[in-house]
GULOLUM-529886 format. One line per field, with one value per atom (N, C-alpha, C): x, y, z; residue number from 0; atom name; chain. Coordinates in steps of 0.05 Angstrom, whole numbers. Layout:
x X,...
y Y,...
z Z,...
pos NUM,...
site CA,...
unit A,...
end
This chain:
x 2140,2137,2119,2098,2079,2092,2109,2123,2141,2154,2172,2157,2133,2116,2108,2100,2092,2117,2139,2164,2171,2169,2175,2156,2131,2111,2117,2124,2131,2155,2175,2200,2193,2177,2170,2154,2135,2119,2137,2154,2171,2191,2201,2219,2204,2179,2164,2158,2152,2147,2171,2194,2219,2226,2222,2229,2211,2186,2167,2158,2166,2157,2168,2192,2204,2191,2178,2165,2137,2126,2098,2098,2078,2077,2071,2085,2079,2056,2038,2015,2023,2043,2050,2071,2081,2102,2093,2067,2057,2047,2049,2040,2061,2054,2073,2061,2079,2071,2075,2054,2056,2038,2051,2036,2021,2033,2020,1998,1994,1972,1984,1977,1985,1966,1975,1958,1952,1928,1920,1918,1915,1911,1884,1870,1844,1847,1827,1827,1829,1844,1848,1874,1888,1912,1934,1948,1970,1997,2017,2044,2063,2089,2109,2121,2123,2135,2154,2169,2187,2183,2184,2182,2211,2219,2247,2268,2263,2281,2288,2271,2277,2255,2230,2208,2193,2193,2179,2151,2133,2105,2090,2064,2047,2031,2028,2011,1986,1963,1938,1927,1920,1909,1880,1874,1847,1833,1846,1836,1859,1853,1873,1900,1899,1923,1926,1912,1911,1915,1932,1939,1938,1936,1940,1962,1977,1998,1987,1992,1981,2003,1994,2011,2036,2032,2054,2049,2068,2066,2065,2052,2050,2077,2096,2122,2137,2133,2146,2134,2150,2141,2145,2123,2124,2113,2122,2113,2102,2086,2075,2098,2095,2113,2137,2137,2158,2152,2173,2171,2165,2146,2139,2147,2163,2173,2168,2166,2164,2191,2190,2214,2224,2206,2213,2215,2210,2213,2191,2168,2146,2145,2165,2167,2142,2128,2106,2114,2132,2141,2171,2184,2212,2216,2240,2245,2250,2246,2251,2233,2209,2189,2173,2174,2159,2129,2114,2085,2071,2085,2073,2086,2072,2082,2060,2069,2050,2035,2008,1991,1979,1972,1960,1970,1975,1982,1963,1947,1927,1934,1938,1944,1921,1907,1885,1895,1885,1893,1884,1862,1851,1862,1875,1886,1914,1922,1949,1967,1955,1971,1962,1979,1973,1956,1940,1926,1941,1953,1970,1960,1955,1946,1970,1971,1992,1979,1988,1978,2001,1996,2018,2026,2008,2014,2003,2020,2012,2021,2002,2009,2028,2050,2070,2093,2092,2114,2132,2157,2177,2180,2178,2180,2210,2215,2242,2245,2267,2273,2297,2301,2325,2350
y 95,104,128,128,151,176,173,196,209,192,203,219,210,224,252,253,278,297,286,301,312,296,305,328,325,346,372,370,394,408,392,404,418,407,420,445,445,469,491,484,504,516,499,509,528,522,540,566,565,590,607,595,611,622,607,616,639,638,657,679,678,698,726,727,752,764,747,756,766,761,769,800,813,842,851,871,882,902,900,918,947,954,982,992,975,984,1006,1007,1027,1052,1054,1078,1099,1123,1144,1169,1186,1211,1234,1247,1270,1292,1315,1339,1332,1317,1311,1290,1278,1259,1231,1214,1186,1172,1168,1156,1127,1118,1091,1083,1102,1096,1107,1092,1101,1117,1132,1146,1126,1133,1115,1098,1101,1086,1095,1076,1082,1076,1093,1088,1102,1093,1103,1129,1149,1175,1183,1204,1216,1246,1259,1288,1299,1316,1327,1305,1282,1258,1251,1257,1252,1236,1244,1230,1212,1186,1167,1161,1159,1153,1143,1140,1132,1156,1158,1178,1164,1177,1166,1185,1175,1192,1199,1225,1235,1242,1257,1264,1268,1279,1281,1294,1315,1329,1332,1315,1319,1292,1293,1269,1276,1256,1260,1242,1251,1234,1220,1194,1177,1170,1168,1158,1175,1201,1219,1227,1219,1224,1254,1262,1290,1302,1286,1296,1308,1297,1308,1334,1355,1381,1386,1388,1393,1420,1432,1459,1458,1479,1483,1485,1475,1477,1457,1439,1419,1399,1390,1373,1344,1332,1304,1288,1268,1252,1222,1208,1178,1167,1144,1132,1109,1096,1072,1047,1050,1027,1006,1015,996,984,991,981,988,1009,1017,1040,1057,1080,1082,1096,1102,1121,1122,1141,1169,1188,1217,1230,1220,1234,1252,1278,1297,1294,1288,1286,1312,1329,1354,1366,1385,1401,1401,1402,1402,1428,1426,1450,1457,1437,1441,1421,1431,1413,1419,1399,1402,1382,1393,1376,1379,1357,1357,1344,1355,1345,1316,1309,1282,1261,1268,1249,1241,1217,1208,1218,1220,1228,1255,1268,1293,1289,1309,1309,1327,1315,1331,1328,1351,1351,1358,1345,1350,1356,1376,1383,1386,1380,1382,1411,1430,1458,1474,1484,1500,1528,1547,1575,1585,1597,1609,1590,1565,1546,1547,1548,1548,1520,1517,1491,1483,1459,1449,1425,1424,1401,1387,1362,1347,1358
z 1950,1922,1921,1936,1936,1947,1967,1979,1958,1942,1922,1901,1894,1874,1885,1910,1922,1924,1932,1933,1906,1886,1858,1850,1856,1849,1864,1889,1905,1894,1886,1875,1849,1832,1806,1812,1829,1835,1847,1866,1878,1857,1839,1818,1800,1793,1776,1790,1815,1830,1831,1838,1839,1812,1791,1764,1755,1760,1748,1767,1792,1811,1804,1793,1785,1760,1744,1719,1723,1747,1752,1754,1743,1745,1774,1783,1809,1807,1826,1825,1826,1842,1846,1827,1809,1791,1771,1766,1747,1760,1787,1801,1799,1792,1791,1804,1813,1826,1807,1799,1781,1792,1797,1807,1833,1850,1876,1874,1851,1849,1847,1866,1864,1845,1821,1801,1808,1801,1805,1835,1852,1880,1888,1905,1915,1940,1947,1972,1995,2015,2037,2034,2012,2006,2026,2039,2057,2045,2051,2042,2061,2060,2079,2069,2088,2081,2104,2098,2118,2117,2140,2141,2145,2126,2127,2130,2119,2120,2149,2168,2196,2209,2207,2220,2201,2207,2189,2199,2180,2187,2163,2165,2143,2133,2107,2095,2084,2087,2077,2057,2033,2012,2019,2019,2025,1999,1982,1956,1936,1913,1892,1900,1915,1923,1954,1969,1998,2012,2033,2048,2078,2095,2124,2133,2153,2164,2188,2189,2210,2231,2256,2278,2283,2284,2292,2321,2338,2367,2372,2394,2401,2408,2417,2425,2401,2377,2353,2346,2344,2337,2307,2293,2265,2259,2237,2229,2201,2195,2169,2149,2125,2102,2104,2123,2123,2100,2087,2064,2072,2057,2061,2036,2039,2017,2021,2000,2002,2012,2026,2036,2019,2005,1990,2007,2033,2052,2048,2037,2033,2005,1988,1961,1944,1951,1934,1916,1925,1910,1913,1895,1898,1921,1931,1953,1943,1961,1957,1936,1933,1916,1934,1928,1945,1939,1960,1957,1965,1981,1989,2013,2024,2047,2069,2093,2116,2114,2113,2112,2139,2155,2181,2201,2225,2248,2270,2277,2299,2321,2345,2368,2388,2393,2412,2438,2460,2486,2491,2479,2484,2466,2444,2425,2432,2425,2428,2406,2382,2359,2348,2333,2320,2295,2288,2262,2243,2223,2205,2176,2163,2135,2117,2094,2075,2048,2034,2008,1989,1964,1944,1938,1943,1938,1961,1978,2001,1996,1998,1993,2014,2004,2023,2028,2019,2022,1998,2003,1982,1971,1945,1932,1933,1944,1945,1927,1913,1896,1907,1900,1909,1897
pos 0,0,0,1,1,1,2,2,2,3,3,3,4,4,4,5,5,5,6,6,6,7,7,7,8,8,8,9,9,9,10,10,10,11,11,11,12,12,12,13,13,13,14,14,14,15,15,15,16,16,16,17,17,17,18,18,18,19,19,19,20,20,20,21,21,21,22,22,22,23,23,23,24,24,24,25,25,25,26,26,26,27,27,27,28,28,28,29,29,29,30,30,30,31,31,31,32,32,32,33,33,33,34,34,34,35,35,35,36,36,36,37,37,37,38,38,38,39,39,39,40,40,40,41,41,41,42,42,42,43,43,43,44,44,44,45,45,45,46,46,46,47,47,47,48,48,48,49,49,49,50,50,50,51,51,51,52,52,52,53,53,53,54,54,54,55,55,55,56,56,56,57,57,57,58,58,58,59,59,59,60,60,60,61,61,61,62,62,62,63,63,63,64,64,64,65,65,65,66,66,66,67,67,67,68,68,68,69,69,69,70,70,70,71,71,71,72,72,72,73,73,73,74,74,74,75,75,75,76,76,76,77,77,77,78,78,78,79,79,79,80,80,80,81,81,81,82,82,82,83,83,83,84,84,84,85,85,85,86,86,86,87,87,87,88,88,88,89,89,89,90,90,90,91,91,91,92,92,92,93,93,93,94,94,94,95,95,95,96,96,96,97,97,97,98,98,98,99,99,99,100,100,100,101,101,101,102,102,102,103,103,103,104,104,104,105,105,105,106,106,106,107,107,107,108,108,108,109,109,109,110,110,110,111,111,111,112,112,112,113,113,113,114,114,114,115,115,115,116,116,116,117,117,117,118,118,118,119,119,119,120,120,120,121,121,121,122,122,122,123,123,123,124,124,124,125,125,125,126,126,126,127,127,127,128,128,128,129,129,129
site N,CA,C,N,CA,C,N,CA,C,N,CA,C,N,CA,C,N,CA,C,N,CA,C,N,CA,C,N,CA,C,N,CA,C,N,CA,C,N,CA,C,N,CA,C,N,CA,C,N,CA,C,N,CA,C,N,CA,C,N,CA,C,N,CA,C,N,CA,C,N,CA,C,N,CA,C,N,CA,C,N,CA,C,N,CA,C,N,CA,C,N,CA,C,N,CA,C,N,CA,C,N,CA,C,N,CA,C,N,CA,C,N,CA,C,N,CA,C,N,CA,C,N,CA,C,N,CA,C,N,CA,C,N,CA,C,N,CA,C,N,CA,C,N,CA,C,N,CA,C,N,CA,C,N,CA,C,N,CA,C,N,CA,C,N,CA,C,N,CA,C,N,CA,C,N,CA,C,N,CA,C,N,CA,C,N,CA,C,N,CA,C,N,CA,C,N,CA,C,N,CA,C,N,CA,C,N,CA,C,N,CA,C,N,CA,C,N,CA,C,N,CA,C,N,CA,C,N,CA,C,N,CA,C,N,CA,C,N,CA,C,N,CA,C,N,CA,C,N,CA,C,N,CA,C,N,CA,C,N,CA,C,N,CA,C,N,CA,C,N,CA,C,N,CA,C,N,CA,C,N,CA,C,N,CA,C,N,CA,C,N,CA,C,N,CA,C,N,CA,C,N,CA,C,N,CA,C,N,CA,C,N,CA,C,N,CA,C,N,CA,C,N,CA,C,N,CA,C,N,CA,C,N,CA,C,N,CA,C,N,CA,C,N,CA,C,N,CA,C,N,CA,C,N,CA,C,N,CA,C,N,CA,C,N,CA,C,N,CA,C,N,CA,C,N,CA,C,N,CA,C,N,CA,C,N,CA,C,N,CA,C,N,CA,C,N,CA,C,N,CA,C,N,CA,C,N,CA,C,N,CA,C,N,CA,C,N,CA,C,N,CA,C,N,CA,C,N,CA,C,N,CA,C,N,CA,C,N,CA,C,N,CA,C,N,CA,C,N,CA,C,N,CA,C
unit A,A,A,A,A,A,A,A,A,A,A,A,A,A,A,A,A,A,A,A,A,A,A,A,A,A,A,A,A,A,A,A,A,A,A,A,A,A,A,A,A,A,A,A,A,A,A,A,A,A,A,A,A,A,A,A,A,A,A,A,A,A,A,A,A,A,A,A,A,A,A,A,A,A,A,A,A,A,A,A,A,A,A,A,A,A,A,A,A,A,A,A,A,A,A,A,A,A,A,A,A,A,A,A,A,A,A,A,A,A,A,A,A,A,A,A,A,A,A,A,A,A,A,A,A,A,A,A,A,A,A,A,A,A,A,A,A,A,A,A,A,A,A,A,A,A,A,A,A,A,A,A,A,A,A,A,A,A,A,A,A,A,A,A,A,A,A,A,A,A,A,A,A,A,A,A,A,A,A,A,A,A,A,A,A,A,A,A,A,A,A,A,A,A,A,A,A,A,A,A,A,A,A,A,A,A,A,A,A,A,A,A,A,A,A,A,A,A,A,A,A,A,A,A,A,A,A,A,A,A,A,A,A,A,A,A,A,A,A,A,A,A,A,A,A,A,A,A,A,A,A,A,A,A,A,A,A,A,A,A,A,A,A,A,A,A,A,A,A,A,A,A,A,A,A,A,A,A,A,A,A,A,A,A,A,A,A,A,A,A,A,A,A,A,A,A,A,A,A,A,A,A,A,A,A,A,A,A,A,A,A,A,A,A,A,A,A,A,A,A,A,A,A,A,A,A,A,A,A,A,A,A,A,A,A,A,A,A,A,A,A,A,A,A,A,A,A,A,A,A,A,A,A,A,A,A,A,A,A,A,A,A,A,A,A,A,A,A,A,A,A,A,A,A,A,A,A,A,A,A,A,A,A,A,A,A,A,A,A,A
end
C-alpha cells in the first residue's frame, strides 16, 4: 500500500513537471543583440559562435562591444575583418546574428590557442548583412 502511494505521488509530480516545464520563462529568451551589445549579459559571458560560418568556437564577452574567441587552434588561419556570428547551437541566441568582426589575431609560440579579439565595429571592415 505504501509503495502505491509513493508511486502515485511520483506520477503526479512528473505530470506537473512535464505540463509546466514549457511554460517556465527561459532566462535567455529576453536577451537580444543590438549594435553589438549583448543586453542583459555580464562580462565573461560565454556563447557559441562561428567565423565565416566555418569555424565554430566560444565567444567571451569582455566589454560592451568587445569579445574574445576561446579555444581556436593555431592551425586555423584567421584574418582581420572575418565575420563572427552566433550559431544558435547553445540555445542562448538565434543563429546568424553578427556580433562583430575579428579585429586582432595574436599567435604566441608558447600558447596552444590563438588570442583573437572581436569588435562590433572595426575600422576598415566592410559591414556584411545576411
